[in-house]
C-alpha positions, 0 to 999 in steps of 0.5 A: 155248912161246916163247923168252921163256916158256921163259926165264921157266920156267927162271928160276922153276925155278932159283929154286925148286930153289935155294930148296928146296936151301937148306931141305934143308940147313937141315933137316939143320942143325935135325936136327943141333941136335936131336941135339946138345941130346939128347946133351949137357945135355938127356939129363942133365936128363932123367935127374934129372927125373921124366920126359922133358919137356925132351927134347921140345925136342930131339925137336921139332928132330929131327922138324921137321928130318926132316920138312923134309928129306922135304918139300924132297926132293919139291920138289927132285926135282919140279923136276929131273924136271918131275913135276907129281905130286911138286910137288902133293905138295910143295904139300900138305905145305908147306901142312900144315907151314906151319900146324903151324910157325906153331902151334908157334911161337905155343905156344913163346912162349905157354907159355914162362912155364910152363917154370920151374913144370914144371921145378921139379916134375920136379926135385923128383920126380927128387930124391926118386927119389935118396932112395928108389932103391937099388943101380945105379939110385941110383948112376946117378941120383947121377951124373946129378945130379953131371953136372947140377950141375957142368954148370950150376954149381948145387946142388939145385932152388932152392938147396943146402938142398933136399938137406937136406930130400930125401936126408939129412933133418936133415943138412947135407950136399950132394953133392960136385958142389955144390962150386966145386972138387970134393974128397972130402967137400967137401959134407959139413958143409964151408964153405957158401961153397964150394957153388954158391948157385944152384938148378938149377931157375933155371939149367936153366929159363933154358937151356930158355927160350933153346932154346924162343925159338930153336925158336919163332923158327925155326918162324915164320920157316921157315913164312913163308918156305915161303909164298914157296916155295909161291907159286913151286910153283903156277905152276911146276907149272901149266907142266908138261904 
C-alpha cells in the first residue's frame, strides 16, 4: 500500500473510530435517560395503572442504549485491532439495528394517538384496585396515587369526580393529595376550588406522548446516521488483509 493509500486508510479508520465513540457515549446517554424515566415518574405511574404499559418507554430506552453500546463496541475494537471479523459482525448488527430503529420510530408516531385511550383504561383499573385491595396493598396503592397526583398536579382519571364513583360511591371525598395545598382532611367535603381540576389521564398522556416523540425522533435519526457508519465500515473492512 502506497503512502497515499495508507493516508486514506488512516483517515477512514480515524473517522470510523470517532464516529463509533460518539455513538458509544450516546448509547450510555440513552441508557441513563431510560433509567431516569424508570425511577422517576414512570415507576409511580406504573404503580397506579393496572399493568406496566408506560414503563415500556423507559425499558425501550434502556434496551436500545444497551444494544447501541454493544454494537459500537464491536466497531471501536474492530477499528483498533484491525479485526475483519469484528467489523463484519458490526456491519450485520448495524443493518439489523437500522431496520429495528426505523420500524420503532414509525410505530411511535403511528400509535401516539392511542396513548390516551390506553392510559385511561389502565388508570381506571388502577383506581378500582384501590377500592378492592386491603391492608398493605391498599396503603401502597394509595401512596402511589398520592405521588402521581401531586407530581402531575391532577386528580382522578378524567377529573376529581372519578373518586366519588370509584373508592367512595355516593360520597364527595377525594384523597388529600388532590388539594393544591395539602392539609389533613382537605379532600373530605372541602372547597372543590382547592382541588386539582385536571384529570391525571390528560396530564400523564401528555407526558407519555412527549417521551414517545423523543424516542421516535431519536430512533429514526440514529438509524439514518448509522447508515453512514456502515458505508464507512465496508471499504474499511475490505482494506484489512
